[in-house]
N, C-alpha and C positions, 0 to 999 in steps of 0.2 A: 148539560145544565150550565147556564151562563153564570159567570162570576163577575158581579158588578156591584157598585155601591147603590143600595136601594134606599130612597127616601120613603119610608113606609107611612102607612096611615097613622102611625103613632107620632110622626114628626109634627110638632106643634108650630104655629106661626112664630111664637116667641123663640123657639130654637132656630127657626129659619133666620130670624133677625140677628141672632147671635152669630150665625155663620156669615152673614153679610158684613157684620161689623168686624169680623176677624181680619187681622192684618194681611193674611194670605188666603186666597180662595182655596177650596179643598183641592181642586185640580193642581194648583201650583204646588201645594204641599206634596202631592203624589209625585210630580215630576222632579221636585227638588230633593227628594229623599235619597240619601247616599247609597242605599242598597239597590236602587233601580238602574242597574247597569244592563240588565237583560230583561226580556219580557217575562221570563219565568219568575224573576224576582218581584215583578209587579203583582203576580198572582198571590204570592205568599204574603207580601206586605199589605196589600189591600184587605185581605181577610182579617188580619189580626190588629192592625193599627188604625186604619181609617174608620172602621166600624165604631171605635171608641169616640172618635171626633164627632161622629154623627149621632151619638147616643143610641145606636141601634145594635142589635146582637149580630155576631158574624153570620148566623143563619139567614139574616135578612138579605145578605148579599147574593144568595142563591134563589131569591124568591120570585123574580119576574123574568119573563122571556123577552120583554121589549124595554129598551132604555131610550129616553129622550133627553138630550142635553139642552139646557137653556143657560142664559147668562147668569141669572141669580134668582133669589127667592121670589121677587115680585113677578117675574116671568112664570115661575111655577104656579103661583096663585091664579094668574090669568088662564094659563093653559089647562090646568086641572078643572077650573070652572067651566071653560068652554067645552071640554070633553064631557063633563058631567051633564051639562045642559043639552048636549046633542045625543049622547048615548048613556043613559043612567046606569046601565049594567056593567060598565067598565070601572074597575076599582083600582085606584093607585095603591101600589104595594102588593098587589096580587097579579093583575094583568099587565101592569107597566110600572116603571119607576121614572122619576124625573130627577136629573142630576144637574149640578151647577158647574160650569167651566170657568166663570169669571170673564167679563167682557174684555179685560186687558189682554187676554191671550190672543185675541184676534184683532184688537185695535192697535196694540203697541209693539207687536212682534212682526218680523218680516216672514214671508212665506217659506223661507229656507232655514229659519231658526230651528235649533234642535228641539225646543219645547213644542213647536207646532208639529214637527215630524213625530215626536213621541205621542202627542195627542192623537194623531191619525192612526198610529200603530195600536192604540187602545181598541180600535175596532175589531181587532183579532180576538178579543176576549168575549165578544158577543156578536152573534150573527145578525141580530136585529137592533140596529142603532140608528137613531135620527138626531138631528140637531136643528135648533131654532136660532137664527142669527139676525140681529138688528142690522139693517142695511146701512144706517147712518148716512144715507144720501140726503143732500140738501137741494137737489134738483133732479128732475125725472131722467135726464140723460147722463147723470153722473154714475160711473161704474163703481162697484164695490171694490174695496182694496184687494191687493193681490193675495194676501193671507186668507181672506174670506173666500176668494175665488178658488184657491187651492183646496180648502176644506170642503167647500160646496162640491167641487168636482170629484173628490174622493168619496164623499157620502152618496153621490148620485151615480156611482159606477154601476151598481146593481139595484134597481128599484125594488126588487123582491126582498132585499135585506135592509133597506133604509133609504133615507133621503135627507136633503138639506132644505129647510124652509127659510128663505130670505124674506124678511118683512116687506110688505108692499110699500110702507112709508118709512119715515125716519127711524122709529123704534116701535116696539110692540104696543106702546100706549097710543099710537096713532090709529089703532083699530077701534078705540073706545069712542062711542058717540060723544061729541063735545059737551052736551048738556049733562050727561052722566059724569064725565070727568070733572067738569066745572063744579058740580055739586059735591063730589067726593073731595076735591081739593079744598073747597070752602069749609068742609067739616073738619078735615085733618089740619089745615093751616088757616085758622080764622084770622090771623094777623097778617096774612098775605093779601096782596092786591087781587081782585077778581081775575080769574084765569082769562087771558086774552085770546087764547087759541080757539079758532073757529072750525077746526077740522082740516087745516092745511096738511097735505101729505108730507111735505118736505121740511117741516119745521119741528123743532123740539116742543112737544105739547106741555112740558113741565118746566117751563121757564118762569120762575116765581120771584117776586120781589116783596119786601116788607112794605106794608101800606103806609107806615110812618116815615121810615128812613129811606125807602127806595132802594135799599141794598138787596143784592141777590139772596134768595132763601133756598137752602138745599131741600128739595122735596123728600118726604119720607115715602119712598115708593111702595114699601110693603103695606103701610097703613092705607095709602091711597088705593092700592090694588084691592085690598079687602073691602073698602067702602064702595068701590066701583062694582065689585061682584055682588054686594048686598043689593045694589040698586038695579043692576043689569040681570033681570030674572029670566029672560028668555035666551034661546040659542042665537048664534050669529045670524045676521040677515041672510036669507037664502040667496045662493049664487054669487055672494060676495067673495072677495079673495080670502077673507078670514074663514068663511064657511067652507070653501074649497080646501084650505090647508088643514083645518080641524078635521074634516072628513078623511083627508089623506092620513092624518095621524091615527084616526080610528081604524081605518082599513089596515094600516101598518100594525097596530096593536093586535087586531083580530088575526091577521095572518101569522104573527109571531106566536100566538097562543093556540093555533089550530091543533086540535087533538089533545091539548093539555088538560082540558076541562070539558067533560061531556055536556055540561049544562051551559057552557059558554056560547 
């Protein structure tokens, strides 16, 4: 039975926003905890301390057989939506859990930093673990940084147990059709200039400026993601990179739950 932090179906968007506003990502709290000197210590502390931070019961940590790590709450909103639109019978908190690792872990640490090594060791706690990583590439031939390469290689060692999904564009938002993202941004940020992004792969699609002052505006990614999902009612476009990766997630979840539920 895997022991991992489960974001269950009781996790509300408001709670997710509270997690994002926290001074430290949940993973950072795990890695910084003084008791985490050995992997066995991780097992004990995750059960009794982190569950309180997530507003879940300790029993939720034992609930799912597949875990997918994403950077933050907005990524969870998108991924959960795409999975549900493709396979309606998969239920978050039962068949899979989505965890946050905080983008800073892979953006601001080197591949040899102890925090990155500890993060990779967490794979030992669950046989079925996947991760979604923003490429942050600003051009097609630009390589991802060494830290992301190391994590990708570790997660891709055994395809039967997990994989790394590197976004095809700059971030996960680059998968959203421009018209839908533009409408969502206009709803969430009515005082921002109309979204200029036209679907370019290697540009940040959420570069916003105040229509009056011209100053940069910080996008509310969670609210934008929810508005996008309200407007994006169908599954990902067939044979697109997004469709391929979502279906890989679905196959991964099904393989992890094989035999766990007769009706699955």
